[in-house]
C-alpha positions in Angstrom: 26.2 -16.4 66.5 28.1 -15.2 69.3 27.6 -11.5 68.2 23.7 -12.7 68.8 24.3 -13.3 72.6 22.4 -11.1 74.9 21.8 -10.5 78.7 19.3 -12.5 80.9 16.1 -10.8 80.9 16.0 -10.2 84.8 18.5 -9.9 87.4 19.5 -9.7 91.0 22.2 -8.7 93.3 24.4 -11.4 94.4 26.0 -10.0 97.7 28.8 -11.4 96.4 31.1 -8.2 94.8 33.4 -10.5 92.7 29.9 -11.5 90.8 27.7 -8.4 91.2 24.6 -9.3 89.5 23.1 -12.6 88.7 20.5 -13.9 86.9 17.4 -13.8 89.0 16.7 -17.4 88.7 20.2 -18.8 89.6 20.8 -19.8 93.4 24.4 -18.4 94.9 25.3 -21.2 97.3 28.7 -21.4 99.7 30.8 -23.9 98.4 30.7 -25.8 101.4 26.4 -26.7 99.8 28.0 -27.7 96.7 31.1 -29.4 97.3 32.7 -32.2 100.3 36.7 -32.2 100.7 37.6 -35.8 99.3 40.7 -36.8 101.4 41.6 -40.7 100.0 44.8 -41.8 100.1 46.9 -45.2 99.3 46.3 -44.9 96.0 50.1 -45.3 95.0 49.8 -47.4 91.6 47.3 -44.6 90.2 49.3 -42.3 87.4 50.3 -38.7 88.5 48.3 -36.1 88.0 49.3 -32.3 88.1 47.2 -28.9 88.2 48.8 -26.5 86.1 47.6 -22.8 85.9 46.9 -23.3 82.1 45.0 -26.6 81.6 43.9 -27.4 84.8 44.2 -30.8 86.0 46.8 -32.8 83.2 48.8 -35.9 83.3 51.9 -35.6 84.9 53.4 -36.9 81.8 52.2 -34.4 79.4 53.8 -31.5 81.8 56.8 -33.4 82.0 57.1 -34.2 77.8 59.6 -31.7 75.9 60.1 -29.8 79.2 63.2 -29.1 81.8 61.3 -29.9 84.5 61.6 -32.5 86.7 59.6 -35.1 88.8 59.7 -33.7 91.6 57.0 -36.1 93.5 58.2 -38.1 96.7 58.6 -42.1 95.9 56.4 -43.0 98.3 53.3 -41.7 97.0 50.9 -43.3 99.9 49.8 -40.0 101.0 48.4 -39.1 97.6 45.3 -37.8 97.1 42.9 -39.7 94.7 41.0 -37.7 92.1 37.9 -39.1 90.4 36.5 -37.9 87.4 34.2 -34.8 87.9 36.3 -33.9 90.9 37.8 -30.4 91.5 41.3 -29.9 92.3 43.7 -27.4 93.4 47.0 -25.9 94.4 46.3 -24.5 97.7 49.3 -22.1 96.7 48.5 -21.0 94.0 44.9 -20.9 93.7 44.8 -17.3 93.4 46.7 -17.9 89.7 44.0 -20.2 89.0 45.8 -23.2 89.0 42.4 -25.6 89.8 40.4 -27.8 87.4 37.8 -30.0 87.2 39.4 -33.5 86.2 38.3 -36.2 83.6 41.2 -38.3 84.9 41.6 -40.4 87.4 44.5 -40.3 89.3 46.8 -38.8 92.0 48.2 -35.4 93.2 50.1 -34.0 95.8 49.3 -34.1 99.2 49.6 -30.8 99.6 46.8 -29.9 97.5 42.8 -29.8 97.6 39.9 -32.5 96.2 36.6 -31.1 96.2 33.9 -33.3 95.2 30.1 -32.0 93.9 27.7 -33.7 96.2 25.3 -33.6 93.4 25.6 -36.0 90.5 23.4 -33.4 88.4 26.1 -30.7 88.1 28.0 -30.6 85.4 31.5 -30.2 86.9 32.7 -28.7 83.5 31.1 -25.4 84.6 32.7 -25.5 87.6 36.1 -25.6 85.7 35.2 -23.1 83.6 34.2 -20.4 86.4 37.0 -20.8 88.7 39.5 -20.6 86.4 38.3 -16.9 85.8 40.7 -13.8 86.4 37.3 -13.4 88.2 37.1 -15.8 90.7 41.2 -15.7 91.3 40.8 -12.5 92.8 38.1 -14.0 95.1 40.8 -16.8 95.6 43.3 -14.2 96.5 41.0 -12.5 99.0 40.8 -15.5 100.9 44.3 -16.9 100.9 46.5 -15.9 103.9 50.3 -16.2 104.5 53.1 -14.1 105.3 54.0 -13.0 101.2 51.8 -13.5 98.5 54.5 -16.4 97.4 53.4 -18.4 100.4 49.1 -17.4 100.2 47.4 -20.5 100.5 43.7 -20.7 99.9 42.7 -23.2 102.8 39.8 -25.9 102.1 37.3 -24.1 104.9 37.9 -21.1 103.3 37.6 -22.1 99.8 34.5 -23.7 101.3 33.1 -20.2 102.5 33.4 -18.8 98.6 29.6 -18.4 97.5 29.4 -19.7 93.9 26.7 -18.6 91.6 24.7 -22.0 90.6 22.7 -21.9 87.3 20.2 -24.8 87.1 21.7 -27.9 85.8 20.1 -27.8 82.4 21.6 -24.5 82.2 24.6 -25.5 83.5 25.2 -28.3 80.4 24.0 -25.4 78.1 26.7 -23.6 79.5 29.0 -26.0 78.9 28.0 -27.1 75.5 28.2 -23.3 74.4 32.1 -22.7 75.9 33.6 -25.9 74.3 32.1 -25.1 70.7 33.6 -21.6 71.2 36.6 -22.0 72.8 37.4 -24.7 70.4 37.3 -22.0 67.3 39.2 -19.5 69.2 41.6 -22.7 69.5 41.7 -23.4 65.9 42.2 -19.8 64.9 45.2 -19.2 67.3 46.3 -22.8 66.4 46.3 -21.5 62.7 48.4 -18.1 63.9 50.5 -19.8 65.7 51.8 -21.8 62.4 51.9 -18.7 60.6 54.9 -17.7 63.2 56.3 -20.5 63.1 56.7 -20.4 59.7 57.6 -16.9 59.6 60.5 -17.9 62.3 61.6 -20.3 60.1 62.2 -17.7 57.4 64.0 -15.7 59.8 66.3 -18.5 60.4 67.2 -18.8 57.3 68.2 -15.4 57.2 70.1 -15.0 60.4 71.9 -18.3 59.8 73.2 -17.1 56.5 74.1 -13.5 57.9 76.2 -15.2 60.9 77.9 -17.8 58.8 78.5 -16.1 56.0 78.3 -12.3 56.5 76.1 -9.7 54.4 78.5 -10.6 50.7 77.2 -13.3 48.9 80.5 -13.9 47.0 82.7 -13.6 49.8 86.2 -16.0 49.8 85.4 -18.9 52.3 88.4 -21.4 53.7 88.1 -24.6 55.7 87.5 -23.6 59.7 89.0 -26.8 60.8 86.2 -27.4 62.4 84.2 -30.3 61.1 80.7 -28.9 62.6 81.5 -25.3 61.2 82.2 -26.3 57.9 83.5 -23.6 55.5 83.6 -19.8 56.7 84.3 -16.4 55.1 88.0 -16.4 54.8 89.3 -12.9 56.5 87.1 -14.2 60.0 88.6 -16.1 62.7 87.7 -19.5 64.6 87.8 -18.7 68.1 86.6 -20.8 71.1 83.8 -19.1 73.4 85.4 -19.0 77.0 88.0 -16.2 74.8 85.0 -14.1 74.6 83.0 -14.6 77.5 83.8 -15.0 81.6 81.0 -16.0 84.1 80.4 -13.8 86.7 78.2 -14.3 90.3 77.2 -11.6 92.0 74.0 -12.4 94.4 70.8 -9.7 95.4 71.5 -9.7 99.1 67.8 -7.7 99.3 65.7 -9.0 96.6 64.6 -5.5 95.9 66.0 -5.0 91.7 63.4 -5.6 89.3 62.6 -9.5 88.7 63.9 -10.6 84.8 62.0 -13.3 82.6 64.1 -15.4 79.7 61.1 -15.3 77.0 62.1 -17.9 74.2 61.3 -14.6 71.3 61.0 -11.7 73.4 65.3 -12.3 74.7 65.7 -10.7 78.6 62.3 -8.9 79.7 60.6 -7.5 82.9 58.8 -10.4 85.0 55.7 -8.4 85.5 55.1 -8.1 82.1 54.4 -11.7 81.3 53.2 -12.6 84.8 50.7 -11.2 86.6 52.2 -11.0 90.2 55.9 -10.4 90.9 57.2 -12.7 94.1 58.0 -10.3 96.5 61.9 -9.2 97.5 62.3 -11.4 100.3 62.1 -14.7 97.9 64.8 -12.7 95.5 67.8 -12.5 97.7 70.6 -15.1 96.3 69.2 -14.8 93.1 71.9 -13.4 90.2 72.2 -9.8 89.6 72.7 -8.9 85.5 73.4 -5.3 84.1 73.2 -4.2 80.4 76.2 -5.6 78.0 76.2 -8.8 79.9 74.4 -12.3 78.5 72.3 -14.6 80.2 72.6 -18.5 79.3 69.7 -21.1 81.0 72.1 -23.5 80.9 68.9 -26.5 80.6 67.6 -24.5 77.4 71.0 -23.3 75.7 70.4 -25.9 73.2 66.7 -24.4 72.3 68.4 -20.9 72.1 67.6 -19.3 75.7 70.8 -17.2 75.7 70.5 -13.6 75.4 72.2 -10.3 75.6 71.0 -8.4 78.7 69.7 -4.5 78.0 68.3 -4.4 81.4 69.8 -4.1 84.8 67.9 -6.8 87.9 67.7 -10.2 88.8 67.4 -13.8 87.4 67.2 -17.4 88.5 70.1 -19.0 90.6 70.3 -21.4 88.0 71.6 -19.2 85.1 74.5 -18.4 84.4 75.5 -14.5 83.6 78.9 -13.7 81.5 80.5 -10.7 80.8 82.0 -10.1 77.4 86.2 -10.2 77.9 86.9 -9.2 73.9 85.6 -7.1 71.3 82.0 -8.2 70.5 78.9 -6.9 69.7 76.7 -9.1 72.5 73.8 -8.8 69.9 75.4 -10.2 67.1 76.8 -13.0 70.0 73.1 -13.6 70.7 71.9 -14.4 67.4 74.5 -16.3 66.4 74.1 -18.6 69.3 70.5 -18.8 68.3 71.1 -19.9 65.1 70.2 -23.1 63.8 74.0 -25.1 64.0 74.9 -23.1 66.9 72.0 -24.5 68.6 72.4 -28.2 67.9 76.2 -27.6 68.9 75.0 -26.7 72.0 72.8 -30.0 72.6 75.3 -31.8 71.6 77.9 -30.8 74.3 75.4 -30.4 77.1 75.0 -33.1 79.8 73.2 -34.8 82.1 69.7 -37.2 81.9 67.6 -37.1 78.6 68.6 -37.0 74.8 67.8 -34.8 72.0 65.9 -31.5 73.2 64.6 -32.9 76.3 65.1 -34.0 79.7 67.6 -32.7 82.6 70.8 -31.5 80.3 72.9 -28.6 81.0 75.4 -27.0 79.1 78.3 -26.4 81.5 81.0 -23.6 81.4 83.7 -26.1 80.3 82.0 -27.6 77.6 80.1 -24.0 76.3 83.6 -22.1 76.3 85.6 -24.9 74.3 83.2 -24.5 71.5 85.0 -23.0 68.9 82.9 -20.3 66.8 83.4 -18.3 63.7 84.0 -14.3 64.0 84.1 -11.7 61.9 85.4 -8.5 63.5 83.8 -6.0 65.3 83.0 -3.5 62.4 81.9 -6.3 60.6 79.9 -7.9 63.4 78.0 -4.1 63.8 77.1 -4.5 60.0 76.1 -7.8 59.8 73.6 -7.2 62.3 72.5 -4.0 60.7 71.7 -5.4 57.3 70.4 -8.5 59.3 67.7 -6.6 60.9 67.3 -4.2 58.1 66.0 -7.8 56.3 64.0 -9.3 59.0 62.0 -5.7 59.7 59.2 -7.1 57.5 59.2 -10.3 58.6 59.4 -9.2 62.1 56.3 -6.7 62.3 54.1 -9.5 60.6 55.0 -12.0 63.8 54.6 -9.2 65.7 51.0 -8.2 64.4 50.1 -11.9 64.4 51.3 -12.1 68.0 48.8 -9.1 69.2 46.5 -10.9 67.3 46.7 -14.1 69.6 46.6 -11.8 72.9 43.3 -10.6 71.3 42.1 -13.7 70.6 43.0 -14.6 74.3 41.7 -11.5 76.0 38.2 -12.4 73.8 38.2 -15.8 75.1 38.6 -14.8 78.8 36.0 -12.4 78.8 33.7 -14.4 77.1 34.0 -17.1 79.0 33.8 -15.1 82.2 30.0 -13.3 81.1 28.9 -16.7 80.3 29.5 -18.3 83.6 28.6 -15.9 85.6 25.3 -15.1 83.8 26.0 -11.6 82.0 25.1 -13.6 78.6 22.1 -16.2 77.7 23.3 -18.8 75.9 20.3 -21.0 76.7 19.1 -20.7 72.8 22.7 -20.8 71.0 23.7 -23.7 72.6 20.9 -26.2 71.5 21.3 -25.0 67.6 25.6 -26.0 68.2 26.5 -28.6 65.7 28.4 -31.2 67.9 32.1 -31.5 68.1 34.1 -33.8 66.5 37.4 -32.6 67.6 38.4 -33.1 71.2 39.8 -30.1 72.4 42.8 -31.2 74.5 45.1 -31.6 71.5 44.1 -28.1 69.9 44.6 -26.6 73.7 46.4 -23.4 73.9 48.8 -23.6 76.7 49.4 -19.9 77.1 52.8 -20.4 75.6 53.9 -23.0 77.6 56.5 -23.5 74.9 57.9 -20.3 76.7 58.5 -21.4 80.0 59.9 -19.0 82.3 62.5 -21.3 84.2 62.8 -18.9 87.3 61.0 -21.9 89.1 57.8 -19.1 89.2 55.8 -20.1 86.4 53.9 -22.1 88.4 52.9 -24.8 85.9 53.7 -27.0 88.7 54.3 -30.5 89.3 52.3 -32.7 92.1 
């Protein structure tokens, strides 16, 4: 069905570089002719909404649930702006990153955000939702944003109103929305299926890793009681040692912010921020970030119990909220990383974390004194090296399948992004395809691909902003 889509029979120049040619019968109008700004305040009892990069306008409760993020909204919400269904809301500072969307909800958002309301009741708000979340619009929003640095850029309402938007006839807007809802639902299903495969493979990996870091490579190794209830029996030649005798925290801060910003990714370790995000922050905003070097260990205190604790093989900067450690004993930092991310050790890290919250969510932190007091079972340095080699050999095939499946997910996302952009800007004609599509019985939101929100970057720069 998608493969059969063709271009429109006739086009004309839009006069807008971000649009190029548009179908000859479409209008192209400045947003001031399509929207009016709304500043409806004094609705403090309404639910809080958030404007996110990955999903547009959602309930703030959904954003904070199972996340280390916290509610940063003011207690006095009288100045917060009301958002009604069909409104467009955007984060002025993140519009260029597509933190914008049409709302299907009623609620309030930050007074710093912008609410735009359609002037014509016949227009389909979901058409604009898809349009304004394309990379093409993101670049146009960036062009009209102003500020001292990219992290301070703001798309002011008066400039949003200047931007020219393609405007198909209302019935065609509805056809576009119907088609895209159908297509994206199927893409989301495919992505979810592949994620399930990855989750199962990662479970298999955890079994192999757990066995290796608790028993070594010899299946017949003799065991002894560790003396630590949660550790249980361990190989008789292994040593029980507290973490404080292996690692010591260091705190070196950047004075220029010129070093490469690094990001902690759940299944990828410590990687350059630019590999996962479109625009790294400018150096001035990174002054005071912690310097990390190869051979050190980095811990996200709020996510250590979820396995966000990795050795570094790079030089760069990490969030001031992270802890950086030097090894002070003869350890293989890659082995130590696998041990710390193993199932039983993660459970122990969670149990020793303190703060507001329970289980795997809330504002729990693993502080140095509690981390240092934890006992682990450790083989000799040579056996650590041998275990790591043997474990990696066992994991090679699983990792290859995981990497291939992740790449397939990336390709599906890229395809989805390109398809949406081509349809909402008139490069593909869906007028004949949309009416024959079956009615969807499933809610797209229940399958929503969140762009790896489970792998939140906690530098405070991921822009999944709360209102």
